[in-house]
N, C-alpha and C positions, 0 to 999 in steps of 0.2 A: 550166936548166929554165925554163919559161915562168911558173911559179907563184911565183918567189922575189923578185918586185919589191918587195913591201911586207912589212913585219913588223908584227905586232900589238902594240899597247901599250894597257893599260887606259886608256880615255879619261876625261877630266874631264867634268863636267856640261856640257850635258845628255846624258842617256843615249842611246846610239845606238838607232836603230830596228832591228826585225828585218831589214829590207832591208839596212841597213848592216852588220849582223852577218853576214848571208848573203854579202855582198860580200867580207868578210874571209875567210870560209871558201872562197869561190870562188877567191880569189887563191891560197889554199894547195892548191887541187886536191882539196878534200874537201867533204863536205856533211853536213848534219844528217840528211837523209833517206837511207835505205839503198837503194842501187841494186845490181842484179845486173850481172855481167860476162859478156857474150857471148864465151866463150872460143873460141880457134881449134878446140879439140876439139868444141865445140858445132856450129860451122859445118861442120867436116869430116864429122861424123855426119849432118847434114842433107843435105849434098852427096851422101854415099854412098847415102842412101835415095832421093833424087830422081834421081840420075844412074845409079843401079845398075840393078836388074832392073825395068824399067818395066812389063813385063807383070804381074809379081807385084804391083807397087804398084797398078796399075789394077784387078787382080782383087780386091784387098782391098775395094774399094768396090762391086763389082758384085753383082747377084743378092741384094738384101736380102730378097727373099721366101723365101729358103732359111734365113734366120735365122742364117747363119754369123757375122755381125758381133756377134750378141748375146753371144758368149762371148769376144770378142777382148780384153776388158779383163782376163781371168783371167791370161793370161801376164804382163801388166804387173804385176799384184799379186804373183804368184809371184816375179817378178824383184825387186820392191821388198823383199819379205820376206827374200830371200836377200842382197840388197845391204846392207840395214840390219842384218842379224843380228849383225855384230861389235859393234854399238852397242846395239840394241834387244833386250832380253830379255823375252819375254812368251810366253804360251801362245796361239798363233794360234787354237786351237779355241774360246777364250773370246770371240772376236770374229768371229762367223760372217757378219756383214753387212759388205760392202765396196762402196764406190762411187767411181768416178772423178769428179773434180771439176775445175773451172777453178782450178788452184792450190789453196791451202788456204782461200782466202777464201770460196768458194762453200760449202764444207763447214761452216765456222764460222758463216756466216750461217744456214744451214739448221738446224743444231743449236740455235742460240739461238732462232730463231723457233719451232721445234718445242717447245722447252722452255716458251715463253710460251703456246703452244696447250695443252700439257698442264696448265699451271697453271690456265688458265681452265676446262678440262674437269673438273679435280679440285678446284677451289675453294681453291687456296692462293695466297699471294703469292710470285711468283718473285723470287729474289735471285741475282745473279751476283757472285762474288767474284774479285778480281784483285789483283795486287801493283802498287804504285805504280811507274810507269815501264815496266811490261810492255807488250806489243804493244797499240797504240792501238785496233786493230780490235775487240778484245774488248768494250770499253766502248762503242765507236761503234755496233756492231751491236745491243748490248743497249739502248742509248738509242733507236735506231730502232724497236725492237720494244716500247718502253714498259716495259722491265724495269729495275728498280733495280739499280745497280752499287755495290758497296762495295769501295773500294780500301784495301789494307792495306800497312803497312810490312813489307817482306820481312825486315828485320833483326829484327823482333819477330814472326816467323811463328808461334811457339808461342801467343802471345795471339790471333793471327788465327784459328787453328784452333778456338779456343773460341767464336768468334763465328759459326761456320758452322751453319746450321740443317739439319734433317733432309731438307728438300726443296730445298736450295740447290745451286748448281753453283759450282765453282771452276775457272777457266781459268788455265792456266800454260804458258809456253813453256820448253822445255829442249832445247838450250842457250838461255839466257835472252836475250830481246830487251832487257832492261834494260842490259846491258853487253856482250853478245856472248860471254859466258863460260858454261861448264858450271857450273850452280849445285850446289855440293858438298853442300848440305844437303837437296837434293830427296828422297833416300831416307828421311831422318828425317821430313821434312814429310809425305810420302805415308803413312808408317806411322802418324804421329800423327793425321792426318785420319781414317784408318780406325778407329783406336781411339776417337776422340772422337765421330765421326759416320759410322757405317758406311753409312748410306743416302744420304749426300750424293754428288754426282757430281764426280769429278775428270776434267777435260777436258784432254787432254795434246797440246799443239801442238809437233810435232817439225820445224818448218819449217827450222831450221838444222842438222839432221842431214845430214851430207854436206858441211859447210862447215868442219869441224874436223880439223886434221891429226893431233892426238895421239889415243891410245887413251882411250876412256872408255865407260861403259855407262849405259844408262837402263833401269831395271826397271819393267815395267808389269804386274806380277803382282797388285797390290792389287785387290780387288773394287771399290774406289772408282773405278778408271779405267774410265770408261764409253765413252770415244771417244778415238781417236788420229788426229790430223790430220797430213798431210805435204804437202810441195810440192817440186818439183825446180827452182823458179824460181831460187833462190840457189845451190844446189849445182851445177847444171848450166848455168846461164845461159840458161834457157829461159822467162823470164818471159812473153814474148808468145806462147808456145805453150800456156800455161795447162795445166800438167801437175801434178796433185795427186790426193789421195785421202783417204778417210775409212774407218777400220775401227771397228766399233762392236759393242757387246753386244746392242743392240736395233735394230730396223728403223727407218729414216727414210723413210717413204712418199714424202715430197717429193722424194727423190732416186732413187726407183725407176726413173723414166723415163730415168735416165742410162745404163742398160744399152743403150738405143737411141741416145740423143742424146749422142754422144761424138765426140771428134775422133780418128779412127783414126790419122792421120799423127802427131799429137802423142804418142799412146800408143806408137806404133812408135819414134819418136825417143827417148822417155824410156827405153824398154826397151833400145834399142841402147846408149845412153850408160851405163846401169847395168851392162849385161853387159860393157862394155869397160873401165870404170874403177871401182875399188873405192871404198868409202865414204870412205876417207881419202886416196885417191891424188891427186885434183885439188887438194884443200886443201894437201897437202904440197908439191905443185909450185908453186902460186901464192903460198903464204906465203913460200917461198924466193925466188921471182922478183920479187915486187912488194910484199908487205906491209912488209918491213923498210925498203926505200928510200923508199916513200911515207910511212911513219910518220916517218922521220927528217926528211924534207922538211917535213911538217906541224908537227913539233915545233919545228923551227928557225923557221919562218915565224910560227907562232901563239904561240910561247913557252909551250906546254903540255907538261907532263911525261907524255907519252903512252907507253903500253906496248901491245904487240900483244894484241888480244883472241884468244880461242880461235877465233872465227869469222874466217876469214882476211882478209875485206875490211873489218874493223873495227879501230879503235883505241880505247883507253879510258884514263881518268885519274881520279884522285881530285880533286875540286874543292878548292882551298885558299883561295879568296877568294870568299866568298858575296856580296860587294859588286860583284865584277867582272861587267859585263853579259854577256860571252861565257861565263863560267862558269855564270851563271844560265840562259842560253839553252840550253846544252847539257846541263845537269844532269838526270839521270833517277834514279828511285828515291827511297825515303823516307829520313827522318833516320837517320843511321848507316849507310845503304846507298847514299849518293849516288855516282853515277858520271857522268863525262862520256863521251859516246859519239860517235864520228865515223866516217863512212863514207869509206874510202880508195879506193873503186872507180875514180872518174875518174882519179886520179893513177896508180893501178896500171895501168890500161889504157894510159895514155899512156907510162908507163915501159917496159912490155913491147913496145908498138908505137907509136913516135912519130907514126905516120901517123894514129892514132886521136885524135879531138878530145877533149882532156881538159878543155875549158872547162865549168865547172859553171854552169848557169843556174837557180838556185834560184827556186822560186815565191815570190811575195810572201807568200802565206798557205799554210801547210801544209795539205794535203788528206788526210784520213784515208781508209783506213788507210795510214799512212806507210810501214810496212815493205814493203809490196807494190809499191813503185815498181820500175820496170824496172831 
């Protein structure tokens, strides 16, 4: 393999720069940033749409004055609800508003900005809560909107719940962006938040649903859950097609225009992929094909005790040396909940198809939101 030329050893002083640490990761065919994998199944589905019934494809775009396009997102949402149903348990009737969005990022940005507007209108100070090491976009969008963000140690989530105010919001990803694993204490956390602060909003990011091979469930029955975000970027390898959505208990007027301003081909592609592959099917396939070999290669090259994450393109480890620069660089989460997290996608892609360029060219400076890299 082309990545095995160098092996990592904890360096003596001076400490390496982030660029030097990125070079070590690049050599192992991994990255700190999470990248999606454009699967052969992704490309085959797109080819089938473009090369199939051309008349039907063109007809989809014509005659806008008939308003036939206004309802074309409804089939996409019906398919997503059916596709995610082995994992997501909720009462869809409690979420009567649904909007197609460019991945999850557009929806997250809109809900955060709408929350800031509501705070100004109602005269309270907005506060958004997150867990340390969770998706960087939560805090980045809040900062851009001038909203205070409070980061909590997930290991001590019971104390975190006590600090949430009546008008606050708590953003959380499940499976978790901290380590790429399904967070087992999420049900207890959601129940405790409702008992402690029933009027606070729990904002549930399901971006990694569809990336986990094993069975698991996420319950969203709690009245605290005000919004559900999802994206097909990672599950289906369609990052650049920008296919995502928001389901919510309340209306978000800033997204109302999305019933018109939407990408019909992307919605068609997402619908076709979900109708073809079950929520666990592609992760089971690619965990078997690539996650194990890529993980072993990275473990050997970097000297890290890596284990496979639930999310098939990720690997995780417990940091054992707080003084090691590479450990510090990769560590996410709060004290007692620290995890190293690596993205295996470049190496996996090259293992599956050696013609695919597996060379990682990490940016000198990470650009938020990091999770939504291609």
